[in-house]
C-alpha positions as CSV (number, residue, x, y, z in Angstrom):
1,M,0.4,-9.7,44.7
2,S,-2.8,-9.2,42.7
3,R,-2.6,-8.8,39.0
4,R,-4.0,-5.2,37.9
5,L,-6.1,-5.5,34.8
6,V,-7.4,-2.3,33.1
7,V,-10.0,-2.9,30.3
8,I,-10.8,0.0,28.0
9,G,-14.5,-0.1,26.8
10,G,-17.6,-1.3,28.4
11,S,-19.4,-3.1,25.5
12,D,-19.3,-6.7,24.4
13,A,-15.5,-7.1,24.3
14,G,-14.5,-5.1,27.3
15,I,-17.1,-6.8,29.6
16,S,-16.5,-10.3,28.3
17,A,-12.7,-9.7,28.8
18,G,-13.1,-8.5,32.4
19,L,-15.6,-11.3,33.3
20,R,-13.1,-13.9,32.0
21,A,-10.2,-12.4,33.7
22,R,-12.0,-12.7,37.0
23,E,-12.9,-16.4,36.1
24,V,-9.2,-17.4,35.3
25,D,-7.9,-15.4,38.1
26,P,-10.3,-14.5,40.9
27,T,-7.7,-12.5,42.7
28,A,-7.1,-9.9,39.8
29,E,-8.1,-6.4,40.4
30,V,-10.1,-5.6,37.2
31,T,-11.0,-1.9,36.4
32,V,-13.1,-1.3,33.4
33,V,-13.1,2.4,31.8
34,V,-16.4,3.1,30.3
35,A,-16.8,6.3,27.9
36,D,-20.5,6.6,28.8
37,A,-22.8,5.6,31.7
38,Y,-24.1,2.6,30.1
39,P,-21.9,-0.7,30.7
40,N,-22.7,-4.0,29.0
41,F,-25.6,-2.9,27.1
42,S,-27.1,-4.4,24.0
43,I,-26.6,-2.1,21.2
44,C,-28.2,-4.8,18.8
45,G,-31.6,-4.2,20.7
46,I,-32.0,-0.5,20.0
47,P,-34.3,-1.1,17.2
48,Y,-36.5,-3.2,19.4
49,H,-36.7,-0.5,22.1
50,V,-37.6,2.0,19.2
51,S,-40.5,-0.2,18.1
52,G,-42.1,-0.6,21.5
53,D,-41.3,-4.4,21.5
54,V,-38.7,-3.6,24.6
55,P,-40.5,-0.9,26.4
56,A,-37.9,0.0,28.9
57,W,-34.3,0.7,27.7
58,Q,-33.0,-0.6,30.9
59,S,-33.9,-3.8,29.8
60,L,-31.1,-3.8,27.0
61,A,-28.6,-4.3,29.7
62,H,-26.9,-7.9,29.4
63,R,-26.2,-7.3,33.2
64,T,-27.0,-4.7,35.6
65,Y,-24.5,-2.2,37.2
66,A,-24.7,-4.1,40.5
67,E,-24.3,-7.6,38.8
68,L,-21.0,-6.5,37.3
69,E,-19.8,-5.1,40.4
70,D,-20.8,-8.3,42.2
71,A,-18.7,-10.2,39.6
72,G,-15.6,-8.4,40.9
73,L,-15.3,-5.6,38.4
74,T,-14.7,-1.8,39.2
75,L,-16.6,0.4,36.8
76,R,-15.2,3.7,35.8
77,V,-18.2,5.1,33.9
78,E,-18.4,8.4,31.8
79,T,-14.7,8.2,31.9
80,R,-12.6,8.4,28.6
81,A,-9.3,6.9,28.1
82,T,-7.0,9.6,26.5
83,G,-3.8,7.8,26.3
84,I,-1.6,4.7,26.7
85,D,1.9,4.8,28.3
86,V,3.1,1.5,27.1
87,V,6.6,1.7,28.8
88,G,5.2,3.0,32.0
89,Q,2.1,0.6,31.8
90,R,-0.3,3.4,32.7
91,V,-3.4,4.6,31.0
92,A,-4.5,8.2,31.2
93,V,-8.3,8.8,31.7
94,T,-10.4,12.0,31.8
95,T,-13.7,12.0,33.8
96,A,-17.0,13.9,32.7
97,D,-16.1,16.8,34.7
98,G,-12.7,17.1,33.1
99,A,-10.6,15.6,36.0
100,T,-7.6,13.6,34.9
101,D,-6.1,10.7,36.3
102,T,-3.9,7.7,35.4
103,L,-4.2,3.9,36.0
104,A,-1.5,1.5,36.4
105,Y,-1.8,-2.0,34.9
106,D,0.1,-5.2,34.5
107,G,-2.2,-6.1,31.7
108,L,-4.3,-3.8,29.5
109,V,-7.3,-5.0,27.0
110,V,-8.5,-2.2,24.7
111,G,-12.3,-2.8,23.4
112,T,-12.8,0.6,21.9
113,G,-15.1,-0.8,19.3
114,A,-16.2,1.1,16.4
115,H,-17.5,4.5,15.3
116,P,-20.6,5.0,13.2
117,A,-19.5,5.8,9.5
118,V,-21.2,9.0,8.4
119,P,-22.0,9.3,4.7
120,A,-20.4,12.0,2.8
121,M,-23.2,14.7,2.3
122,T,-23.7,18.4,2.8
123,G,-25.4,19.4,5.9
124,V,-23.8,16.7,8.2
125,G,-20.8,17.4,10.4
126,G,-19.1,20.3,11.3
127,P,-20.4,23.4,13.7
128,D,-23.3,24.0,11.2
129,G,-24.2,20.5,10.4
130,L,-27.6,19.2,11.2
131,S,-27.8,17.3,14.5
132,A,-30.5,15.3,16.6
133,A,-31.9,18.6,17.7
134,D,-32.9,19.1,14.1
135,G,-34.2,15.4,13.9
136,V,-31.0,14.0,12.1
137,H,-29.8,10.9,14.1
138,L,-26.8,8.6,14.3
139,L,-28.0,5.2,16.0
140,H,-25.0,3.8,17.7
141,T,-25.0,4.1,21.6
142,I,-27.7,4.3,24.2
143,D,-27.2,8.0,24.3
144,D,-27.9,8.1,20.6
145,T,-31.3,6.2,21.3
146,H,-32.3,8.5,24.2
147,A,-32.0,11.5,21.6
148,L,-34.0,9.5,19.0
149,M,-36.7,8.7,21.4
150,A,-36.9,12.1,22.8
151,G,-37.0,13.4,19.1
152,L,-40.0,11.1,18.5
153,E,-42.1,12.2,21.5
154,A,-41.1,15.9,21.2
155,R,-42.4,16.7,17.6
156,T,-44.8,15.1,15.1
157,V,-43.2,12.6,13.1
158,R,-45.1,11.6,10.0
159,N,-42.3,10.5,7.8
160,A,-38.7,9.4,8.1
161,L,-35.9,8.6,6.0
162,I,-33.2,6.0,6.8
163,V,-29.9,6.3,4.9
164,G,-28.5,2.8,5.0
165,A,-30.0,-0.6,4.3
166,G,-27.6,-2.9,6.2
167,Y,-28.9,-5.0,9.3
168,I,-29.7,-1.7,11.4
169,G,-31.3,0.1,8.5
170,V,-33.9,-2.9,7.7
171,E,-34.6,-3.4,11.4
172,M,-35.1,0.3,11.9
173,S,-37.5,0.4,9.0
174,E,-39.7,-2.2,11.0
175,A,-39.4,-0.2,14.2
176,L,-40.6,3.0,12.4
177,V,-43.4,1.4,10.6
178,A,-44.6,-0.2,13.9
179,R,-44.8,3.5,15.2
180,G,-47.0,4.5,12.5
181,I,-44.5,6.3,10.6
182,A,-44.2,6.5,6.7
183,T,-40.7,5.2,6.3
184,T,-38.4,5.5,3.3
185,V,-35.1,3.6,3.0
186,A,-32.3,4.9,0.8
187,Q,-29.0,3.1,0.0
188,R,-26.3,3.6,-2.6
189,P,-25.8,-0.2,-3.6
190,S,-28.2,-1.8,-6.0
191,E,-30.1,-4.0,-3.4
192,V,-30.8,-4.0,0.2
193,L,-28.7,-6.2,2.6
194,A,-25.4,-6.4,0.7
195,T,-24.3,-9.1,3.0
196,V,-26.4,-11.5,0.9
197,D,-26.8,-12.0,-3.1
198,A,-28.7,-9.6,-4.6
199,E,-31.5,-12.0,-5.6
200,L,-32.0,-12.6,-1.9
201,G,-31.8,-9.0,-1.1
202,A,-34.7,-8.7,-3.6
203,L,-36.8,-11.0,-1.4
204,V,-36.1,-8.6,1.6
205,R,-36.9,-5.5,-0.4
206,A,-40.3,-7.2,-1.3
207,E,-41.0,-7.9,2.2
208,M,-40.2,-4.4,3.4
209,E,-42.2,-2.9,0.4
210,G,-45.2,-5.3,1.5
211,H,-45.2,-3.6,4.8
212,G,-45.5,-0.2,3.4
213,V,-41.7,0.9,3.4
214,E,-40.5,2.8,0.3
215,V,-37.2,1.3,-0.7
216,L,-34.8,3.4,-3.0
217,T,-31.7,1.4,-4.0
218,G,-29.0,2.8,-6.0
219,T,-29.7,6.1,-4.3
220,S,-26.8,8.2,-3.0
221,V,-28.2,10.9,-0.6
222,T,-25.9,14.0,-1.1
223,G,-27.2,16.5,1.3
224,L,-29.5,17.5,4.2
225,A,-30.8,21.0,5.0
226,R,-33.4,22.9,7.3
227,T,-36.5,23.9,5.8
228,D,-38.5,26.9,7.0
229,D,-41.0,24.8,9.0
230,A,-38.4,22.9,10.8
231,R,-38.2,19.8,8.6
232,I,-35.4,18.2,6.8
233,A,-34.9,18.8,3.1
234,V,-33.1,15.6,1.3
235,S,-31.3,15.7,-1.9
236,A,-29.8,12.8,-3.6
237,A,-27.9,12.2,-6.7
238,G,-29.8,12.2,-10.0
239,G,-32.8,13.9,-8.2
240,R,-34.2,10.8,-7.0
241,L,-35.1,12.1,-3.5
242,E,-36.0,15.8,-3.5
243,R,-38.4,16.1,-0.6
244,A,-38.7,17.0,3.1
245,F,-38.7,14.5,6.0
246,D,-39.6,14.9,9.6
247,L,-36.8,12.7,10.8
248,V,-33.6,11.2,9.1
249,V,-31.6,8.1,10.6
250,L,-28.0,7.5,9.4
251,V,-27.0,4.0,9.6
252,A,-24.4,3.4,6.9
253,G,-22.2,0.9,8.8
254,V,-19.1,1.4,11.1
255,R,-15.3,1.8,11.0
256,P,-12.9,0.7,13.8
257,D,-12.0,3.1,16.7
258,V,-8.3,2.6,16.6
259,Q,-6.8,6.0,17.6
260,L,-5.9,5.2,21.1
261,L,-4.0,2.0,20.1
262,V,-2.4,3.5,17.0
263,D,-1.1,6.4,19.0
264,A,0.4,3.9,21.5
265,G,2.2,2.1,18.5
266,A,-0.1,-0.6,17.2
267,S,-0.4,-1.5,13.5
268,T,-3.5,-1.7,11.5
269,G,-4.5,-4.1,9.0
270,A,-7.7,-5.1,7.2
271,G,-10.4,-2.6,7.4
272,G,-8.1,-0.2,9.2
273,A,-8.6,-2.3,12.3
274,V,-5.5,-3.0,14.7
275,V,-3.5,-6.2,14.1
276,V,-4.0,-8.8,16.6
277,D,-2.8,-12.4,16.6
278,E,-5.0,-15.4,17.8
279,T,-4.3,-14.7,21.5
280,M,-5.7,-11.0,20.9
281,A,-2.0,-9.7,21.5
282,T,-1.3,-6.6,19.8
283,G,2.3,-6.6,19.5
284,L,2.7,-4.0,22.4
285,P,3.9,-5.4,25.5
286,H,1.0,-6.5,28.1
287,V,-1.5,-5.1,25.6
288,W,-4.4,-7.0,24.2
289,A,-7.4,-5.9,22.0
290,A,-10.7,-7.1,21.2
291,G,-14.0,-6.6,19.3
292,D,-14.8,-4.2,16.5
293,C,-11.7,-2.2,17.0
294,V,-9.6,-5.4,15.7
295,V,-9.2,-7.6,12.6
296,T,-11.0,-10.8,12.6
297,H,-9.3,-14.1,12.2
298,H,-11.5,-16.0,9.8
299,R,-11.5,-19.9,9.2
300,L,-12.0,-19.5,5.5
301,L,-10.3,-16.0,4.9
302,D,-7.4,-16.1,7.3
303,V,-7.8,-12.3,8.3
304,T,-10.4,-9.8,7.8
305,Y,-12.6,-7.1,9.3
306,L,-16.0,-8.4,10.3
307,P,-17.4,-6.4,13.2
308,L,-20.0,-8.8,15.0
309,G,-21.3,-9.0,18.7
310,T,-20.8,-12.7,18.8
311,T,-17.2,-12.4,17.8
312,A,-16.4,-9.6,20.0
313,H,-17.7,-11.7,23.0
314,K,-15.5,-14.6,22.0
315,Q,-12.5,-12.4,21.4
316,G,-13.0,-10.5,24.7
317,R,-13.0,-13.7,26.5
318,V,-9.6,-14.7,25.0
319,A,-8.1,-11.3,25.5
320,G,-9.3,-11.3,29.1
321,A,-7.8,-14.9,30.0
322,N,-4.5,-14.1,28.5
323,A,-4.2,-10.8,30.2
324,V,-4.1,-12.4,33.5
325,G,-1.7,-15.2,32.6
326,G,-4.1,-17.7,30.5
327,H,-3.3,-19.5,27.4
328,A,-6.3,-18.9,25.2
329,R,-6.6,-18.6,21.5
330,F,-9.6,-17.2,19.3
331,A,-10.6,-20.2,17.2
332,G,-11.8,-18.1,14.3
333,S,-15.1,-16.8,12.8
334,V,-17.0,-17.9,10.0
335,G,-19.3,-14.9,9.8
336,T,-22.5,-16.1,10.8
337,Q,-25.3,-13.6,10.9
338,V,-28.9,-13.4,10.9
339,V,-31.7,-10.5,10.9
340,K,-35.5,-10.7,11.3
341,V,-37.2,-8.1,8.7
342,F,-41.0,-8.0,9.6
343,D,-42.1,-11.7,9.1
344,L,-39.0,-12.7,7.2
345,V,-35.8,-14.0,8.5
346,V,-32.5,-13.8,6.4
347,A,-29.3,-15.4,7.6
348,R,-25.8,-16.2,6.0
349,T,-22.5,-18.0,7.2
350,G,-19.3,-18.5,5.4
351,L,-18.6,-16.9,2.1
352,L,-20.6,-15.5,-0.8
353,E,-19.4,-16.7,-4.3
354,H,-17.5,-13.4,-5.1
355,E,-16.0,-13.5,-1.5
356,A,-14.8,-17.2,-2.1
357,R,-13.4,-16.4,-5.6
358,A,-11.4,-13.5,-4.3
359,A,-10.1,-15.9,-1.5
360,G,-8.7,-18.4,-4.2
361,F,-11.5,-20.8,-4.3
362,R,-13.5,-22.1,-7.4
363,P,-17.0,-21.5,-6.0
364,V,-20.2,-22.6,-7.5
365,T,-23.5,-22.1,-6.1
366,T,-26.8,-24.0,-6.0
367,Q,-30.3,-22.6,-4.9
368,A,-32.9,-24.7,-3.4
369,T,-36.3,-24.2,-1.8
370,P,-37.1,-27.1,0.4
371,D,-40.0,-27.0,2.9
372,D,-39.2,-26.2,6.8
373,H,-41.1,-29.2,7.7
374,K,-43.1,-32.1,6.2
375,A,-45.6,-30.7,3.7
376,Y,-48.4,-33.0,5.0
377,Y,-48.4,-31.3,8.3
378,P,-50.2,-27.8,8.1
379,G,-48.3,-24.7,7.7
380,A,-45.3,-25.9,5.8
381,R,-43.4,-23.0,4.1
382,P,-40.4,-23.1,1.9
383,I,-36.8,-21.9,2.7
384,T,-34.8,-20.4,0.1
385,I,-31.2,-21.7,0.5
386,R,-28.0,-21.0,-1.5
387,V,-25.2,-23.3,-1.0
388,T,-21.7,-22.1,-2.0
389,A,-18.9,-25.0,-2.3
390,D,-15.7,-25.3,-4.0
391,A,-16.3,-27.0,-7.4
392,D,-12.8,-28.9,-7.4
393,T,-13.0,-30.4,-3.8
394,G,-16.6,-30.0,-2.8
395,R,-15.5,-28.2,0.4
396,L,-18.5,-26.3,1.9
397,L,-17.7,-22.4,1.6
398,G,-21.0,-20.9,2.6
399,A,-24.8,-20.8,2.8
400,Q,-27.4,-18.1,2.8
401,L,-31.1,-18.8,4.0
402,V,-34.2,-16.7,3.6
403,G,-37.4,-17.9,5.2
404,R,-40.5,-17.0,7.1
405,L,-40.4,-16.2,10.7
406,G,-41.0,-19.5,12.5
407,S,-39.3,-21.8,9.8
408,E,-35.9,-22.1,12.0
409,V,-34.0,-20.3,9.6
410,A,-31.4,-19.3,12.4
411,R,-31.1,-22.9,13.7
412,R,-30.4,-24.2,10.1
413,A,-27.7,-21.5,9.5
414,D,-26.1,-22.7,12.7
415,V,-25.8,-26.1,11.4
416,V,-24.1,-24.9,8.4
417,A,-21.8,-22.8,10.4
418,T,-20.7,-25.7,12.5
419,A,-20.2,-27.7,9.2
420,L,-18.0,-24.7,8.0
421,F,-16.2,-24.5,11.3
422,H,-15.0,-27.9,10.9
423,G,-14.0,-27.9,7.2
424,M,-16.6,-30.1,6.0
425,A,-17.6,-31.1,2.6
426,V,-21.1,-30.3,1.2
427,E,-21.6,-34.3,0.8
428,D,-20.6,-34.6,4.6
429,L,-23.9,-32.5,5.5
430,A,-25.9,-35.8,4.5
431,D,-24.4,-37.7,7.4
432,L,-25.3,-35.1,10.1
433,D,-27.8,-36.8,12.5
434,L,-30.4,-33.8,12.9
435,A,-33.6,-33.7,14.8
436,Y,-37.0,-34.6,12.9
437,T,-40.6,-34.6,13.7
438,P,-43.1,-33.9,11.1
439,P,-44.3,-30.4,12.5
440,L,-40.5,-29.2,12.6
441,G,-38.8,-30.8,10.0
442,S,-38.3,-33.8,7.7
443,P,-36.1,-37.2,7.9
444,W,-33.8,-35.0,5.3
445,D,-33.6,-31.6,6.9
446,A,-33.8,-28.6,4.6
447,V,-30.0,-27.9,4.8
448,Q,-29.5,-31.5,3.8
449,L,-31.7,-31.2,0.8
450,A,-30.0,-28.0,-0.2
451,G,-26.7,-29.7,0.1
452,Q,-28.0,-32.8,-2.0
453,A,-29.3,-30.4,-4.6
454,W,-25.6,-28.8,-4.9
455,T,-24.2,-32.4,-5.2
456,R,-26.6,-33.4,-7.9
457,E,-25.7,-30.3,-9.8
458,H,-22.1,-30.0,-9.5
459,R,-20.7,-33.4,-8.2
460,P,-21.9,-36.3,-10.4
461,P,-21.2,-39.6,-8.7
462,A,-18.5,-40.6,-10.9
463,R,-16.7,-37.5,-10.2
464,A,-17.5,-37.5,-6.3
465,A,-16.1,-41.2,-6.3
466,R,-12.9,-40.1,-8.0
467,S,-12.4,-37.1,-5.6
468,A,-13.2,-39.7,-2.7
469,A,-10.4,-42.0,-4.0
470,L,-8.0,-39.2,-4.0
471,A,-8.6,-37.9,-0.7
């Protein structure tokens, strides 16, 4: 008898789970419950549709509906899971027209993802709160994207406010500038991109300002209100932002969507996400979970909450395999991330210094600015690289990189991520056999030069020799 697998969620984790389950057991009957009409769409690509770089929103689909069906998945779109009967091994669902049904399962994978975090402010939420119809937009789903694009086309948008300067916030600033809209970005922290050190965030802010974006850091937006001329009046703590905008976009992060699993008896942990082990098992019989709704096993932090698309894909594959009888384990994340901001690329992997200190390490950091390729070949540009490692052992703990578009920042972050994954010391970077040709690199790659700078500053030869003798 074929195994019946039900997957709740049609984004990265859910679709990866369903596809992997079919690879492990081609006889498995896999049903994917999708709350909206858009299975397997790239939410990360939304800013590039808004900018016009990706003209057709349909292009954001990783796979088409037909391709998913050809892979053996049965899709129940515009269907919301409303309850899990763990004992009876059934999922209750409701369709868009209000009809109810139950789906029996032998294995269940939950990939409900995350909700957008809505900043605490007046004029947002509740029956009288401003909505997309008023020009106030969340940006988390394809439906949100349609609403935003409709608003941009239906009204004259001369200026816009983005609340939040994380990855989506800075990407959206570029998208709106590309549409000729005067753009302001406001956020509470003292610098943009809190995922990197403030000194590197300042480089990002300068890039944004150089392209005409007004950046207001240390600014808490406290309220939104309609104006008589159908604009949006904005207020902020300390009176820093008392003016009206044609459009407001709220992108202040996410929180895990866990209610379905919690109601079924699952436990929550870091970041309020559902606790899973390395097999993605929830502790509920026959129930696995993956993606932005669950905790993240981290190779340096043990367990944390780190919602990333790359992680969701990997976790989904593990959950899907195990739900049909496999024996897979999630190997752990090191938190590798990258973003393009106009002509700048910013990447990080591993831990920032304050994160490493909180985890019990004794971290020290060195900053270097090696060129992306040999200086004698035209077009060489510096990459700012911060390397963080443990002062006592020399263990590599993380790196942050900022460089111009085309300087292979992402590729170099991947080198460090690989080293972190395998627990290497900073000195070990010098032993890596990396590609070299003058137009693209140097005999010592930029990440190796940055590692050598850390070693010179923090690991004098005599000390390094003593550590090697003790190893």
